[in-house]
Each structure stands twice: as structure tokens, then as C-alpha cells.
LUMNUKE-318409 format. One record per residue: residue number from 1; x, y, z of N, C-alpha, C, CB in turn. Coordinates in steps of 0.2 Angstrom, whole numbers, plus 5000, padded with zeros to 4 digits. Glycine has a CB too. Example, Ala and Ser with C-alpha at 12.3 -4.5 7.8 and 13.67 -1.06 7.14 Angstrom:
LUMNUKE-318409
R pos n_px n_py n_pz ca_px ca_py ca_pz c_px c_py c_pz cb_px cb_py cb_pz
R   1 5066 4972 5039  5062  4978  5039 5066 4984 5039  5057  4978  5045
R   2 5064 4989 5035  5068  4995  5036 5064 5000 5039  5070  4997  5029
//
This chain:
LUMNUKE-318409
R pos n_px n_py n_pz ca_px ca_py ca_pz c_px c_py c_pz cb_px cb_py cb_pz
R   1 5299 5362 5345  5292  5361  5343 5288 5366 5346  5290  5354  5344
R   2 5289 5367 5353  5285  5372  5357 5286 5379 5354  5287  5372  5364
R   3 5292 5381 5352  5293  5387  5349 5290 5388 5343  5301  5388  5348
R   4 5289 5383 5338  5286  5384  5332 5278 5385 5333  5287  5378  5328
R   5 5275 5381 5338  5268  5382  5340 5267 5389 5342  5266  5377  5345
R   6 5271 5392 5346  5270  5398  5349 5270 5404 5344  5276  5400  5354
R   7 5273 5402 5338  5273  5407  5332 5266 5408 5329  5278  5405  5327
R   8 5262 5403 5330  5255  5403  5328 5251 5408 5331  5252  5396  5328
R   9 5246 5412 5328  5242  5417  5331 5237 5413 5336  5238  5420  5326
R  10 5237 5417 5342  5232  5414  5347 5235 5409 5351  5226  5412  5344
R  11 5241 5407 5350  5244  5401  5354 5249 5404 5359  5247  5396  5349
R  12 5248 5403 5365  5253  5405  5370 5257 5400 5372  5249  5408  5376
R  13 5262 5401 5377  5267  5396  5379 5264 5390 5382  5271  5399  5384
R  14 5258 5390 5386  5255  5384  5389 5252 5380 5384  5251  5386  5394
R  15 5248 5383 5379  5245  5380  5374 5250 5376 5369  5240  5384  5370
R  16 5255 5380 5368  5260  5377  5363 5264 5371 5366  5266  5382  5362
R  17 5265 5371 5373  5267  5365  5376 5263 5360 5376  5269  5367  5384
R  18 5256 5361 5377  5251  5356  5377 5251 5352 5370  5244  5359  5379
R  19 5251 5356 5365  5250  5354  5358 5257 5349 5357  5250  5359  5353
R  20 5262 5352 5359  5269  5348  5357 5268 5341 5361  5275  5352  5360
R  21 5267 5341 5367  5266  5335  5371 5261 5331 5369  5265  5337  5379
R  22 5256 5333 5366  5250  5329  5363 5253 5325 5357  5244  5333  5361
R  23 5256 5329 5353  5259  5326  5347 5264 5321 5348  5262  5332  5342
R  24 5268 5322 5353  5274  5317  5355 5271 5311 5358  5278  5320  5360
R  25 5264 5311 5360  5261  5305  5362 5257 5301 5357  5256  5306  5368
R  26 5257 5304 5351  5253  5301  5346 5257 5296 5342  5251  5306  5341
R  27 5254 5291 5339  5258  5286  5335 5262 5290 5329  5253  5281  5332
R  28 5267 5287 5327  5272  5290  5322 5268 5292 5315  5278  5286  5320
R  29 5264 5287 5313  5260  5287  5307 5255 5293 5308  5256  5281  5306
R  30 5252 5295 5313  5247  5300  5314 5251 5307 5314  5243  5300  5321
R  31 5257 5307 5317  5261  5313  5316 5263 5314 5309  5267  5313  5321
R  32 5265 5309 5306  5267  5310  5299 5261 5312 5294  5270  5303  5296
R  33 5255 5310 5296  5249  5312  5292 5248 5319 5293  5243  5308  5294
R  34 5249 5322 5299  5248  5329  5301 5253 5333 5297  5249  5330  5309
R  35 5260 5331 5297  5265  5335  5294 5264 5335 5287  5272  5331  5295
R  36 5262 5329 5284  5260  5329  5277 5254 5333 5275  5258  5322  5274
R  37 5249 5334 5279  5244  5338  5278 5246 5345 5278  5238  5337  5283
R  38 5250 5347 5283  5253  5354  5283 5257 5356 5276  5257  5355  5289
R  39 5261 5351 5274  5265  5353  5268 5261 5353 5262  5270  5347  5268
R  40 5256 5348 5262  5251  5348  5256 5247 5355 5256  5246  5342  5256
R  41 5245 5357 5261  5241  5363  5261 5245 5369 5259  5238  5365  5269
R  42 5251 5369 5262  5255  5375  5260 5257 5375 5252  5262  5374  5264
R  43 5258 5369 5249  5260  5369  5242 5253 5369 5238  5263  5363  5241
R  44 5248 5367 5240  5242  5367  5236 5237 5372 5236  5238  5360  5237
R  45 5237 5376 5242  5232  5381  5243 5235 5388 5240  5230  5382  5250
R  46 5231 5391 5236  5233  5398  5234 5226 5402 5234  5235  5397  5226
R  47 5226 5407 5230  5220  5412  5229 5216 5410 5223  5223  5419  5229
R  48 5210 5411 5224  5205  5410  5219 5206 5416 5214  5197  5411  5222
R  49 5206 5414 5208  5208  5419  5202 5202 5425 5202  5209  5416  5196
R  50 5196 5423 5204  5191  5428  5204 5190 5432 5210  5184  5424  5203
R  51 5190 5429 5216  5188  5433  5222 5194 5434 5227  5182  5430  5226
R  52 5199 5430 5226  5205  5430  5230 5205 5427 5237  5208  5437  5231
R  53 5199 5423 5237  5199  5419  5244 5204 5413 5243  5191  5416  5244
R  54 5205 5410 5249  5210  5404  5249 5206 5398 5245  5212  5402  5256
R  55 5210 5395 5241  5207  5389  5237 5212 5384 5235  5203  5392  5231
R  56 5211 5378 5235  5215  5373  5232 5214 5373 5224  5214  5366  5235
R  57 5209 5376 5222  5207  5376  5215 5208 5383 5212  5200  5373  5214
R  58 5209 5383 5205  5210  5390  5202 5204 5395 5204  5211  5389  5195
R  59 5198 5392 5204  5192  5396  5205 5189 5392 5211  5187  5396  5199
R  60 5187 5396 5217  5185  5393  5223 5178 5390 5222  5185  5398  5229
R  61 5176 5386 5227  5169  5383  5227 5164 5388 5227  5168  5379  5233
R  62 5164 5394 5231  5159  5399  5231 5158 5402 5224  5161  5404  5236
R  63 5164 5404 5221  5163  5407  5214 5160 5402 5209  5170  5409  5212
R  64 5162 5396 5210  5159  5391  5205 5152 5389 5206  5163  5384  5206
R  65 5149 5391 5212  5142  5390  5214 5137 5394 5210  5141  5390  5221
R  66 5134 5392 5205  5129  5396  5201 5123 5398 5204  5127  5392  5194
R  67 5121 5395 5210  5115  5397  5214 5117 5403 5218  5114  5391  5218
R  68 5123 5405 5218  5125  5411  5222 5125 5418 5218  5131  5410  5225
R  69 5123 5417 5212  5124  5423  5207 5118 5428 5208  5124  5421  5200
R  70 5117 5431 5213  5111  5435  5214 5112 5443 5213  5108  5434  5221
R  71 5118 5444 5211  5120  5451  5209 5123 5455 5215  5114  5455  5207
R  72 5124 5452 5221  5127  5455  5227 5134 5452 5227  5123  5453  5233
R  73 5138 5457 5229  5145  5456  5230 5147 5458 5237  5150  5459  5224
R  74 5150 5454 5241  5152  5456  5248 5159 5457 5248  5149  5451  5253
R  75 5162 5463 5250  5169  5464  5250 5171 5463 5257  5170  5471  5247
R  76 5176 5459 5258  5179  5458  5265 5187 5459 5264  5178  5451  5267
R  77 5190 5460 5270  5197  5461  5270 5201 5455 5269  5199  5465  5277
R  78 5199 5450 5272  5203  5443  5271 5199 5437 5272  5209  5443  5276
R  79 5202 5432 5271  5198  5425  5270 5195 5424 5277  5202  5420  5268
R  80 5198 5426 5283  5195  5425  5289 5188 5428 5290  5199  5427  5295
R  81 5187 5434 5287  5181  5438  5287 5176 5434 5283  5182  5445  5285
R  82 5178 5432 5277  5174  5428  5272 5171 5422 5276  5177  5426  5266
R  83 5175 5418 5279  5173  5412  5283 5168 5414 5289  5179  5409  5286
R  84 5169 5420 5292  5164  5422  5297 5158 5424 5294  5167  5428  5301
R  85 5158 5427 5288  5151  5429  5285 5148 5422 5283  5153  5433  5279
R  86 5151 5417 5280  5148  5411  5278 5145 5407 5284  5154  5407  5275
R  87 5148 5408 5290  5145  5404  5296 5138 5407 5298  5150  5405  5302
R  88 5137 5413 5296  5130  5416  5297 5125 5412 5293  5130  5423  5296
R  89 5127 5410 5287  5122  5407  5282 5117 5412 5280  5119  5401  5285
R  90 5118 5418 5280  5114  5423  5278 5115 5426 5271  5114  5429  5283
R  91 5121 5427 5269  5123  5430  5263 5123 5424 5257  5130  5433  5263
R  92 5120 5426 5252  5119  5421  5246 5122 5423 5240  5112  5420  5245
R  93 5126 5429 5240  5130  5431  5234 5137 5429 5234  5129  5439  5234
R  94 5141 5433 5230  5148  5431  5230 5152 5436 5234  5150  5432  5222
R  95 5159 5434 5234  5163  5438  5238 5169 5441 5234  5166  5434  5244
R  96 5172 5446 5237  5179  5449  5235 5183 5450 5241  5178  5455  5230
R  97 5189 5447 5241  5194  5448  5246 5199 5453 5244  5197  5441  5248
R  98 5199 5458 5248  5204  5463  5247 5211 5461 5248  5202  5470  5250
R  99 5212 5457 5253  5219  5455  5255 5222 5460 5259  5224  5453  5249
R 100 5218 5464 5263  5221  5469  5268 5216 5475 5268  5228  5471  5266
R 101 5219 5480 5271  5215  5486  5272 5220 5492 5270  5212  5487  5278
R 102 5218 5498 5268  5222  5503  5267 5224 5506 5273  5218  5509  5263
R 103 5231 5507 5274  5234  5509  5280 5240 5513 5279  5236  5503  5285
R 104 5240 5519 5278  5246  5523  5276 5251 5523 5281  5244  5531  5275
R 105 5249 5522 5288  5254  5521  5293 5259 5515 5292  5251  5521  5300
R 106 5256 5510 5289  5260  5504  5288 5262 5503 5281  5255  5498  5290
R 107 5261 5509 5277  5264  5509  5270 5259 5505 5265  5271  5506  5270
R 108 5253 5503 5267  5249  5500  5263 5244 5504 5259  5245  5494  5267
R 109 5245 5505 5253  5240  5509  5249 5236 5505 5245  5244  5514  5245
R 110 5231 5508 5241  5226  5505  5237 5229 5500 5232  5221  5509  5234
R 111 5235 5502 5230  5238  5498  5224 5241 5492 5227  5244  5502  5221
R 112 5242 5491 5233  5244  5484  5236 5238 5479 5237  5248  5486  5242
R 113 5232 5482 5237  5226  5478  5238 5223 5475 5232  5221  5481  5243
R 114 5218 5471 5232  5215  5468  5226 5209 5473 5224  5212  5461  5227
R 115 5210 5479 5224  5205  5484  5222 5203 5485 5215  5207  5491  5225
R 116 5209 5485 5211  5207  5486  5204 5204 5480 5201  5214  5486  5200
R 117 5205 5473 5203  5201  5468  5201 5194 5468 5203  5204  5461  5203
R 118 5193 5471 5209  5186  5473  5211 5182 5477 5207  5186  5476  5219
R 119 5185 5483 5205  5182  5488  5200 5181 5484 5194  5187  5494  5199
R 120 5185 5480 5191  5184  5477  5185 5178 5472 5185  5191  5473  5183
R 121 5178 5468 5191  5172  5464  5192 5166 5467 5192  5173  5460  5198
R 122 5165 5473 5195  5159  5477  5196 5157 5480 5189  5160  5483  5201
R 123 5162 5482 5185  5161  5484  5179 5159 5479 5174  5168  5488  5176
R 124 5162 5473 5174  5160  5468  5169 5154 5463 5171  5166  5464  5168
R 125 5154 5462 5177  5148  5457  5179 5142 5461 5181  5151  5453  5186
R 126 5136 5458 5181  5130  5461  5183 5129 5462 5190  5124  5458  5179
R 127 5133 5466 5193  5133  5467  5201 5128 5473 5202  5140  5469  5204
R 128 5123 5471 5206  5118  5476  5208 5119 5480 5214  5111  5473  5208
R 129 5123 5476 5219  5125  5479  5225 5132 5477 5228  5119  5478  5230
R 130 5136 5481 5230  5142  5479  5233 5141 5481 5241  5148  5483  5230
R 131 5142 5476 5245  5141  5476  5252 5148 5476 5255  5137  5471  5255
R 132 5150 5482 5258  5156  5482  5261 5156 5480 5269  5159  5490  5262
R 133 5159 5474 5270  5160  5471  5276 5167 5471 5279  5157  5463  5276
R 134 5169 5478 5281  5176  5479  5283 5175 5481 5290  5179  5484  5279
R 135 5181 5479 5294  5181  5481  5301 5180 5488 5303  5188  5479  5303
R 136 5176 5489 5308  5175  5496  5310 5181 5499 5314  5169  5497  5315
R 137 5186 5501 5310  5192  5504  5312 5194 5510 5308  5198  5498  5313
R 138 5199 5513 5309  5202  5519  5305 5203 5516 5298  5208  5522  5308
R 139 5207 5510 5298  5209  5507  5292 5203 5505 5288  5214  5501  5293
R 140 5198 5502 5291  5192  5499  5288 5188 5505 5285  5188  5495  5293
R 141 5187 5510 5289  5183  5516  5287 5186 5519 5281  5182  5521  5293
R 142 5193 5520 5281  5197  5523  5276 5196 5519 5269  5204  5524  5277
R 143 5196 5512 5270  5195  5508  5264 5188 5508 5262  5197  5501  5266
R 144 5183 5508 5266  5176  5509  5264 5175 5515 5261  5172  5508  5270
R 145 5177 5521 5263  5176  5527  5260 5179 5527 5253  5179  5533  5264
R 146 5185 5525 5252  5189  5524  5246 5185 5520 5241  5196  5522  5247
R 147 5183 5514 5243  5179  5510  5239 5172 5513 5237  5178  5503  5242
R 148 5169 5516 5241  5162  5519  5240 5163 5524 5234  5159  5522  5246
R 149 5168 5528 5235  5169  5533  5230 5171 5530 5223  5175  5538  5232
R 150 5175 5525 5223  5176  5521  5217 5170 5518 5213  5182  5516  5218
R 151 5166 5515 5217  5161  5510  5215 5154 5513 5214  5160  5504  5219
R 152 5153 5519 5217  5146  5522  5216 5144 5523 5209  5146  5528  5220
R 153 5149 5525 5205  5146  5526  5198 5144 5520 5194  5152  5529  5194
R 154 5146 5514 5197  5144  5508  5194 5138 5504 5197  5150  5503  5194
R 155 5137 5505 5203  5132  5501  5207 5130 5504 5213  5135  5494  5208
R 156 5126 5501 5217  5124  5503  5224 5129 5500 5228  5117  5500  5225
R 157 5131 5504 5233  5136  5502  5238 5133 5503 5245  5143  5507  5237
R 158 5133 5498 5249  5131  5498  5256 5136 5495 5260  5124  5494  5257
R 159 5135 5496 5267  5140  5494  5272 5136 5490 5277  5144  5500  5275
R 160 5139 5485 5280  5135  5481  5285 5134 5486 5291  5139  5475  5287
R 161 5129 5485 5295  5128  5489  5301 5133 5487 5307  5121  5488  5303
R 162 5134 5492 5311  5139  5491  5317 5135 5493 5323  5146  5494  5316
R 163 5136 5490 5328  5133  5493  5334 5134 5488 5340  5126  5494  5333
R 164 5129 5487 5344  5129  5484  5350 5129 5476 5349  5124  5486  5355
R 165 5133 5472 5352  5132  5465  5351 5126 5463 5355  5138  5461  5354
R 166 5123 5457 5353  5117  5455  5356 5119 5453 5363  5114  5449  5352
R 167 5114 5455 5368  5115  5453  5375 5120 5458 5379  5119  5446  5376
R 168 5122 5463 5376  5126  5468  5379 5122 5473 5383  5131  5471  5375
R 169 5125 5477 5388  5121  5482  5391 5124 5489 5389  5123  5481  5399
R 170 5119 5493 5388  5121  5500  5385 5126 5504 5389  5114  5504  5385
R 171 5125 5503 5396  5130  5507  5400 5137 5505 5400  5127  5506  5408
R 172 5138 5499 5397  5145  5497  5396 5148 5498 5389  5146  5489  5398
R 173 5144 5500 5385  5146  5502  5378 5150 5508 5377  5140  5502  5373
R 174 5155 5509 5373  5159  5515  5372 5155 5519 5368  5166  5513  5369
R 175 5157 5526 5368  5153  5531  5364 5153 5530 5356  5157  5538  5365
R 176 5159 5527 5354  5159  5526  5346 5154 5520 5344  5166  5524  5344
R 177 5154 5515 5348  5149  5509  5347 5142 5512 5348  5151  5504  5352
R 178 5140 5516 5353  5134  5518  5353 5132 5523 5348  5133  5522  5360
R 179 5136 5527 5346  5135  5532  5340 5134 5528 5334  5141  5537  5339
R 180 5138 5522 5332  5137  5518  5326 5130 5515 5327  5142  5513  5326
R 181 5128 5512 5333  5122  5509  5333 5116 5514 5332  5121  5506  5341
R 182 5117 5520 5334  5112  5525  5333 5111 5527 5326  5113  5531  5338
R 183 5117 5527 5323  5117  5529  5316 5114 5523 5311  5124  5531  5313
R 184 5115 5517 5313  5113  5511  5310 5106 5509 5311  5118  5506  5311
R 185 5102 5513 5315  5095  5511  5317 5091 5510 5311  5092  5517  5322
R 186 5085 5506 5312  5081  5505  5306 5074 5505 5309  5082  5499  5302
R 187 5069 5506 5305  5062  5506  5307 5060 5500 5310  5057  5509  5302
R 188 5055 5500 5315  5052  5493  5317 5047 5491 5312  5049  5494  5324
R 189 5047 5485 5311  5042  5482  5306 5036 5479 5310  5045  5477  5301
//
């Protein structure tokens, strides 16, 4: 059981041991409910047919929400990024999950991602702005440039700002972060 927990992301040997020992102290019915929940999630959760976010329904709750139809479409690499954006409670539009980033070194080209469905959505739906919310990395930048070239003929394409985290000190920031913060500056209101 400890070995299985260690295979989970972010779980080291000590945490795996703690989790295993905790489960062994639980009543059998609670452990059975936990196991059933894992199996049910694995068999019932798939991808939304519209945005490719994880969903137990054919169309996810966000895509079904008619109040979110403001013409904005936020593009993220995976469902973890979508959930992070949702935690901010700032974005009121719809999402599109690419299911990865372009990475030639890893053999991941545009054809392996959900890029064609994105282009189809932008072409068919009344999307006024596509917001690229991709990781500031070589892969994220490559994917963003590729998508911007594809989508600019159809709609406005923007990218979320990158820079310094709140509460950080300038002297400890690396050059790339400082350069991005400088490039993403905006006028004071």
C-alpha cells in the first residue's frame, strides 16, 4: 500500500507511510467506501466533449453554465490549470483544455493536443477573445506563439501577465521574471 501511495504525485515515502497507517486504522466500511470512490471516479470521469476538462457528464458544469457565455475563452494546458483559474473567481467565461503543451523534445506536436477542436470552437462560436493561460516555459511559449498565429485571423488573442509574485523582493527575482514583469507593465489608474 505504501508503494502505491508513493506513486502519486507529491507523495514521498513518509507521507505514503502516514497515509497507509491511517487507512489501516479506519473501520473496514470507511476503507471500502474510499476504494469504491476511487474505482467509481476512474470509471465515470472522462473529458467534457466541448472543453476537454475532466467531467462525469458528457458536457461539464462550466460549459453548461449559460451565465458564463461572455465571449471569452481561456486556454489552459490541463485541468489542474483550469481549477487554479477557477479558484481566483475572476474569470467568467469558458475554458478550453489543450491536454498538454507542444514539446518537440518529448515528441508532442500540435496534432497530439486538442488544438483543432479549439480552432473549430473559435470559428463556430461567437468568441471575442481567446486568453492564453499557459505556463511561462519554453513549451508554454512555443504553444502560445503557435496558437496566436492560428487564432488571430478569427479573434483577439491575449496572454495572461507574468511577473513578480505578490510579496516578493526585486533583488531575489531572476532576470527572466523581471523582464516579463517589465514587459507586462500597465498604466496606473
